[in-house]
C-alpha positions in Angstrom: 23.3 -11.2 -29.1 23.9 -12.8 -32.5 21.7 -11.6 -35.4 18.9 -14.0 -36.2 16.8 -14.9 -39.2 13.1 -15.2 -39.2 12.2 -18.5 -37.6 15.1 -18.2 -35.1 18.0 -19.3 -37.2 21.2 -17.5 -36.2 23.5 -15.9 -38.6 27.3 -16.6 -38.7 29.3 -14.1 -36.6 32.1 -14.3 -39.2 30.2 -13.4 -42.4 26.9 -12.4 -41.0 25.1 -13.9 -44.0 25.0 -17.7 -43.7 23.0 -19.6 -41.1 25.0 -21.4 -38.5 24.0 -24.5 -36.5 22.8 -24.1 -33.0 25.6 -24.0 -30.3 28.1 -22.8 -33.0 29.3 -19.3 -33.7 30.5 -19.6 -37.3 29.0 -21.2 -40.4 30.9 -24.1 -41.9 32.7 -22.0 -44.5 33.9 -19.5 -41.9 35.0 -22.2 -39.5 37.2 -23.8 -42.1 38.6 -20.4 -43.1 40.2 -20.3 -39.6 43.8 -21.7 -39.3 44.0 -25.3 -38.4 45.7 -24.5 -35.1 43.0 -22.0 -34.2 40.3 -24.5 -34.9 42.1 -27.1 -32.8 42.4 -24.7 -29.8 38.8 -23.6 -30.1 37.7 -27.2 -29.9 39.5 -27.8 -26.6 37.1 -28.0 -23.6 39.3 -26.9 -20.7 39.5 -24.1 -18.2 40.7 -21.6 -20.9 38.0 -22.5 -23.4 35.9 -19.4 -22.6 38.9 -17.1 -22.9 39.7 -18.5 -26.3 36.2 -17.9 -27.4 36.3 -14.3 -26.2 39.6 -13.9 -28.2 37.8 -15.1 -31.3 34.9 -12.7 -30.8 37.3 -9.8 -30.2 39.3 -10.6 -33.4 36.0 -10.8 -35.4 34.9 -7.4 -34.0 38.3 -6.0 -35.0 37.7 -7.4 -38.6 40.8 -9.6 -38.5 40.7 -11.9 -41.5 39.5 -15.3 -40.3 42.6 -17.1 -41.6 44.8 -14.7 -39.5 42.9 -15.1 -36.2 45.0 -16.8 -33.5 43.9 -17.7 -30.0 46.2 -18.6 -27.1 46.5 -22.1 -25.7 
């Protein structure tokens, strides 16, 4: 479960400090720190979308720098 701030706002999974919007996992700064291709692939809504999201989570847990995270198509 993502960390939350008082009042229910969730913290960014990337930096753990900034609030993120509902239904998003990263704050704006962390989202734009991802490579363009990674962002494009994470925006796809297809049968592999969930797998790509899990790849993102796994990379964040391994402390891979955001700009180096890659997800498969």
